[in-house]
Structures are given as C-alpha cells and as structure tokens.
N, C-alpha and C positions, 0 to 999 in steps of 0.2 A: 504494500500500500504506500502510495506517495504522500508525503507530508503536505497538508494544505495550509495555506496562510489566509484562507478566505472565511475563517470562522466568524460567527456572528456574536460579538461580545455582549450584545443586548440580551442574549438568552440567559446570561448569568444574573441571578437575582439574590438580594439579601432577604432571606426567608424569615429571619428573626434577628434580633440585635447581635451583630458580630458573626452571624452564620450566613455564608454565601453558598448557593447551590449552582453547580454546573449540570444542567439537565441531560438526561439520555438524549442523544441526537446531536449534541454539540460537536462531536466528531463521530465518524462512522463506527459501528460495532461496539458502542458502549453497552455493557451489561448491567451496570449500576450507575447512579449519578455520581458526580464528584461533589465534594463539599470542602470548603475551607473556612477557617475561623480568622477573622481580621477586623480591626477597627477601620473606620473610614479612611484614615491615612494609610494604613498598611494595605488595604484593598486598592487604594488609588495607585500605590506603587506597583502592585501586581498587575493591574490593568495597563499601566504605562509600559511595564516590561513586555506585556503581550502586544501592545500597539507597536512598540519599537521592533519587535520580532517580525510582525506582519509587514512592516515596511523595510525589512532587511537591514535595520540599523543594529540589530543584535544577532550574534551568531548562535548562541546556545538556546536550547528550548526553554521558554519561560515556564515557571512553575505551574501556571494554570493549565497549559497544554500537557505537562507531564502528569498532572492529576487526572486529566481526562483520558490520556493514553493508558494509564494504569487501569482505568475502569473498563478497558477492553480485554483484560487478561482472563484466561480461563479459570473458573472456580471462584472468582471474587464474589464476596457477599456484602450486602448492605450498601457500602459506598467506598469510594476512594477518597482519602482525606488529606488535607494539607493543614498543618499547624500554623500559627501566626508568624513563626520565624522561617516560613518556607522560602526557598530560593532554588535556582537551577542547580541540578546535580546530575550524576551519571545514572541514567535509567529513571528511577523515582526522583522526584524533587527532594532536596534536603527538607526535612519537615514533613515527609510523606509517610502515610500509614495505610496499610491495606491488609485484609485478612482473606484467606482462601480456605474453602471447606475441604478438609482432608478426606471426607467420604466421597467427594466428587473425583472420579477417575481421571478427569482432565485438569484438576487443580494443580497449579504450578508452585514452585519455590523460585524466588528471583534473587540472584546475586546483586542485580541492580537495585533491589529493594532493601539491601543490607549495606552495601557500599564497600569500598576498599579497606577502610580502617574498621575491621570487624570488632564489635564491642568497644568502639570508642565510647567512653563514659565518664562519669563524674563521681567522686566521693568527697565527703565533707566531714571533717573531724572537729570536735570542740576542744578547747583548752580551758584551763582555769585562770588564764591571764587576762589582763585588762589592757586597753590601748596605752594607758599611762605607763605600764611596765614595759611595753614593747617599743614604743616610739624612741626612747634613748638608745636602744640596741637594734633598731630596725635594719640598718645596713649590715651589721654583723650577722643578723639572723638570715637575711636574704643571701648573703655570701656563703653562709654555712649550708643552707639548703642547696645552693648551686654546686657546692663541693660534693655533697652526698648524693645528689641526683643529677647525673649527666644529662645535658640537654643538646638539642640539635639533631640533624639527620644522622650524623655518624656517632652520636653519643653511645658510649659503651661503659658497662660496669663490670669490672673484672672481679673474680673471686666469689661471686654470688652463686654461680651455677656452672656446670660443664655441659657439653653437648649431650652426654648420656643422660642428663637429668630431664631433657625436654619431653620425652614421652610421659614421664610422671607428672610434669607440670601441665601438659595438655590434658591429662586424664583427671587430675585433682584440682586444678585451678588454684584459688587462693589458699586452699588447705595445705598445699605443698609448702607455701611460705611460712605458714603457722608451724608446721612440723619442723622447719629448719630454724625456728626462733625469730622469724621476721614478723612478729605480731602476737596477738593473744586471741583466744577462742572467741571472745566477745566480738572481735572484728568480723569473723565469719557469720555470726548470728545476725549482724546488722548489715548484710550484703545481699543484694538481689540474687536469688537462687543459691544463697549461701556461698556465692563465689564460684559455682561450678555447675555446668550443664551436664547431666548424667549421661546423655547420649553422645558425648564426644568419643571419637575413635582416632586416637593418635596415629595408628598405623596407616591411615589414609593421607596424612600430611607428608608432602614431598620432602626429599632431602634438601632441595633448594630452599624451601620455606624454613626448614629446621636450621639450615646454615645461616639464614638471615636473622633468626631469632637468637643465635648464640651471642652472649654478652649484652643483649638488649634488655634483659629483664631488669627492672628497677630504673629504667631510663625514660625520659620525658618525650623525646622526639621533637618534631618541628611543627610548623604551621600554627594552628590555633590552640595547640596544647600548652598547658600552663600549670603552675602552682601559685596560688594567691593566698597571702596573709590578709585576712579580712576582719572587720569589726562588725558586730551586730548593731545596726543602726536603728531598727524599728521592729516591733513585734505586733502582728496583726491577729494572731490566734494564740492566746495565752495557754490554753489547754494543750494544744498540739505542741507548742514550743516547750512546755514543761516536760512532756513525754520524751521529747528529743534531747532534753538537757540544754536547751538554747535560751540564753538570757540577753537582755539588752546590755550593750557596752562590753561584750565578751569577745575575745579573739577566737576566730575559727580559721581553718585552713581548707581550701578547696583544691582538689587535684583533678585535672582533666587530661586524659590521654587514653590510648587504646592498645592494640596488639602489635604495634610497630611493624617492622619489615616482614615478620612471619605472617601476620594477618593479611597484609597487602599482597604477599605472594600467593596465598591460598585463594584470595579473590581473583587475582589476575589470571591464574591458571584455569580456574573454572569458567571465567567469562570467555576466555579464548576457546576452550573446549566446547562450551555450549553453543557458541556461534557457529562452530564447525558441525556439530552433531544435530542441532535443532534449527537450521536456517528456516526462516518463516517470512516469505515475501508479503504476507498480509499484516505483519506487525507494523504499526505506525512508527516505531522507533526500534532499531535493531539492538539498542542498549537494553531493551526489555526482554531479550531472548532468554527463555527460562524453560527448564525441563519440568515435566510433571513431578510433583512432590513424591509420588510413589514409584517413580522410575528408578533404575539403577543409578543413573547420574544424579537424580534429585536426592536420593538417599545419601550418596557419597558426599554431595555438597552439604547437606544438613549436618552430617556427623563431622565433617572437616571444619565447617564453620563453628560448630560447638567447641571443637578443640582449640581453635584460634581464640574464641571468646574466653575460654578458660585461661589461656596465656595472658589475655588482657587483664582479667581479674587478679591473677597472680602478680602481674606487673604493677598494678595500682597498690596492691598490698605491700610489695617490697618498697615502692616509692614512699608510702606512708611511714614505713620503718625508717627510711632515710630522713624524713622530715622530723620524726621523733628524735633521732640522733642529733639533728641540727639544733633542736631546742635544748637538748642536754649540753651540747657544746657551748651554747651561749649562756644558759642560766645555771648550769652546773648542779652539783649535788646539794648545794645550799638552798636552791630554789627548784626542787623537783616539779616539773610541769605535768599536770594530770591531763591526759587526752583520752577521748572516746570517739569512736566512729559513729556518726549519726546514721549514715547509709551510703551505699554505693549503687548507682544505677547505670544501666547500659542504654545507649541511644543509637546504636547501629547494629541491629540484630533481628533475626527471625526466630520466633519461639512458638512451641506448641502450647496452646492455651484453650480453655473451654469458655465459651461465651454464649449468651442468648441471642439467637437470630430469629426474628418473627415468632417469638414465643417458644422456640425450641432450642435446647442446649446442643451446641455443636462443637466438635473438636476442630480447631482452626490452626493454621500456621500464620501467625500475626507478624507482619513485617513492620518494623519501626526504623525509619531511615532519618536520622537527625530528629528523633522524637523519643520521648521518655514514657515508660510505663507509669500509669497514674491510678493504681488500684485503690478503690475505696474501702471503708471499714468492712471487716468480716472475711475478706478473701484469705483463704488458707495459705496462699503463696507468700504472704508478707509476715514478718516476724511477729510473734505473739504480742510483744510490747506495743506494736503499732496497730493491732487489729481493731482496737476501739476507736481510733481516730483516722486511720488511713495510712497509706504508704508515703514516706517522705519522697519528695520530688526536688531535685537539685538543678537549678537553672543558672548557668554561668553567664556573666555579662561580657564586656569587651574592654578589659584593662582599666580604663578610667571610669567605668560606669558601675552601677549596682549589680549585684547578683541576688538571687532569691532562693529561699527555701519555701516550697509549696507542699501541699498535701493532696493525695489522691481522693477521688470522690466517687460516689455511686453514679452520679451523672456521667462521669467519664466512662464507666463501664457500659452505660446505656447508649452513649452518644458516639464514642470513638474507640471502642474496644479497649477502654482503660488506658488512653494515651493522651499526652499533652505535649507542649513545646519542649525544646532542649536548650535554648539559648536565645541570643538576640537575633541571629540570622543576618546573613550578609545582604547589603544593598549595593555594594560596589565590588567588582571582581578584584582578585588579587593583583592582576597586572595593572588594572586602572588605579588601584590604591597606590601601587609603587610609583606609577607615573605622576600621580596627582599630589601625593603627600610627602612631606619631608620628615625624615626621622627626627631631626633636631626639634621640629615644631611639636611632634608628638611627645617627646621627652619633656619639653617645656610645658605643654598642656597638662601632662600628668603631674609634673612638679608643683604646679599651682594648686592642684587638688590634694597635695600631700601624699602622692603615690610614688614610691620608689620602684623603678623598672630596671631589671637586669635581663638582657636578651642576648641571644647567641649571635645575631647578625642584624644589620640595620633594615634589610628587606622585610624581616619578620615584624619589626616595629612599624614599618609603613603599611604592610598589608593587613596587620591586625589592629590598626588604629581604630579608636572608637568611631570616627567619622565614616569608616567603611561598613558599619553595622546599623541595623535598625534600632529604634528606640526601645530598649529593654522594658521600659515602663509600659509602653503600649502593648508590647508582646504579652507581658504577664497580665496586664489588665484585660486583654481579650480572653485569655484562658480563664481568668477569674470570673469575668462577666458571663461567659457561656456556661461555666460551672464544671469544666473538665479538669480543673485543679483549683485549689484555694490558697490564698496567700497566708503564709505563716510568719516569715521574717525577711527583712531586707538587710543585705550585707554590703558594706562599702570596702573597697580595696585600700590597703596600706602599702603592701609590697607585692610585686609581681615578678615571677620568674618565667620567661618565655623560652621556647625552643629555638 
C-alpha cells in the first residue's frame, strides 16, 4: 500500500476534554479507531506536524499517521492510542500503545511497537536528605555519581560482571544484582515485574548482542538517558505520597536508561529478519512489519525481548548501587544516607496482560512504546504496599524542567489498557536541536535555575535541551485530566548527569 498524504484532518474530533479520536476510515484498512490524549496546545502541535508532512516539509511520519497505521494491524483490539508526549518514532509513534488479542491466530507482536532500546525505563529512589544538606556538596555528589556510573555511548564498567554471567543476568534480571550484593531485596519488591520477565530465554540472544552487553551493565548510555538529583517541590496526593515515602522538600534520585547495546542488537536483528520473512506490500509502513505472536519468529522475539528487558532491569539496579556508593563517598559514615526505591517502570516493552475488552476478559500482548504502565488499585501485578492506592508512575522531565510522580488509576485500565505518558516528549528533532541551540546557552539557562549539569558531550546538551521538548506540565495535566494517571508529587532538578 502506498502512503497517502491526502488524509482529511477534519475527520479527527475531540470527543471529550483532552481525548481526540481518529475514526475508522481515516486511512484504509483501519480495524479500530485511533485515539490520542492532548491539551489544545499539544493537539495543535500534532496537527501542525501532520500538515507539514502533507506538504513535504517533514520527512518522518507524524504521530497521528503512525497511530492510524497501527490501527490497521492484525489482532488489534479497542483502539490504537497515543499519549500526550507522542512524537514520531520507528514503527509506532513514541507514546504509542496498542494491544493484540493472543487468541486471534493472526494477532501480531511488533518490534516497532517496542523500539530499539528494549525496556528503557525509569526508577526513582528516596533519600532522607534535604536540599539544605545537598546544595553545599552538590558538585561533589554529581562528580561522585559520574565516577561510579559511566556515561556515554562507549561507557563501560569493569569488574561488575564477565561474559559468562550474561545468561544468568538475562534469565534473572535485577535479582542477579541483588544476589551479587548490588542492592537489597526491598528493591526487587518495588520493581515492575519484580525486575524480571519469567518468559525470557537467554539462549535465543545472539553472540553479537551478548558481546555488546559485556561491561555495559551499570552504565548510563547516551541520548536522553540521565541520572537526576531532585527535590520534592509539591505534593498533590498526601495518601499516595505517604505510601511511597515521599515528603515535601526531600531529595530523591531518578534514573533513566535501558538495555544498552544488547537490547539494541536484539531489536535490530529481529527487525531485519522480519522484513525478510514477512514482506507485506499492503502495510502502510514497512516499519510495522510484524510476525504473528504465535508464530515461531513471534515467539522467538517475545522471549528474546524479555531477556533484553531483564538486562535493563539489572542495569538500573546496578546503577542505583553506584548512586548509593556516591552518596556514601560524599556524606561518609558520619552521615549515613537512608535510601529506598519507590518503583521502577518500563516504557519500551510488550507484555502479556489480561484486560477487559467489550465486557470480556482477554489475554493480550500490550505494546507500550514510550508509554508507562499505569495500573490502578487492586491489580495483583503491583506490589502489595501499593494495591490500595495504585501503581507508582514515574515521569521524567527535560533537564531544567519538573519531573512527576503519578499514580495509576482504574480509569487507565478502562481507557488505555492501564497506560499513560512516559515523559515530556520531543517537539524538535535531535538534528534540529543541535543546529538551533547552543550548548553554552543551555548551561546558562540551567545555571539560572540552580541546576548543575554534567554531560558527556556538548551535542547531548543541545539535543536534550528543555526547548527541544514539550511542556511537561501540559503533558501531565492531560493525563491527569483524562484520568489515566493522577498527580502525586512534583520534582525539580538540582543536579543532572547526562550520557
């Protein structure tokens, strides 16, 4: 099928506040409608992105088109979704969510619906420190974290593991790190899936992928990955915050990274193999090439993706251990720093989950690409301590802006397969940001806000500048307004370590 640029934008309607529907028929062969959540300003940006594409001013597929194209895939149920932070990605838009009925023999699993950085995700830990204690030693603390957690594309950490450990890491996830002394059992209990997908199959991961993972455990990587020292600026839900151990004027640390080169290699190999084995001229976008979930290749991808996801959970666990070491370096034995993991969430993953569809419980393969699980109270998948209030949701900002802790809701389970946003969402491509923004200006901008930035290279500073992203306040407000997550706490950055 050839891509058409003659779509009728007027077909897209706001059906309720911050909820926009792309009806069946917007593009050929849609099986379900598309739906995206956006304030008026965010929606205006999405529509402008679409108009630019229609007049050949933009090369990448806009997120509205990607949402519509996902709605043409076999086995999809209910709707194809876009979160408020949606923007153009490979296959699915970043911020895309879709679920496929595993009982449907034609239902697919899509590497383009997971992404290259399998289980890129966020964890956030509390401390018993205040900003008044941290400010005088902020530079020393940032430097110490930078020493303990290598950053950048080639960042490596020697001595943590050897090549022979990788099958165990791929099978056990974060538990491997706990067994080696890089954390405590409480960390596992406060982690999505307890830091391990049980259906991982390490033997399916190629030697090339394993080689890329050697010495990358406990490293940050590049791009939008970061460690942020933050202070709790405001509390919106006292009950949920208390359950999480979050208080106003408290220091917390947010860690954002994924499966590094190992996960990228797994994704790359399957994307190439699938396009060779499952060529489909009727697909509106070949990046959506996907095998049936119950095919041999579909199952191989599912189990390989799970193994890479486990590597990412183990990676974030080892990084958190490095952060704890950095606090000890700075504060020493005379001021032991108490830390607790609030939660760890994945936002590039496909998971087998049960959801209600048209009044019937179905087993689905739910794809979240740049989107966060947002399960409400009572779901057995979330830790017992959170079942009364809902799952913590961690939303990262963009260096100089706020980040948020949200909570999952029953509405999210009903409206979006228990999904919400994952961050601010880009509104400027990386190449455009590097062309348009000066690193020195970004440093100055952050300095005026009291934010200390330590980055691996100036291009990262440019392409990750706050001006390259949407307004995090509007993104979070859209999710809160629709009810797919609810605000708990607002966090402001004090120190940022970028890859």
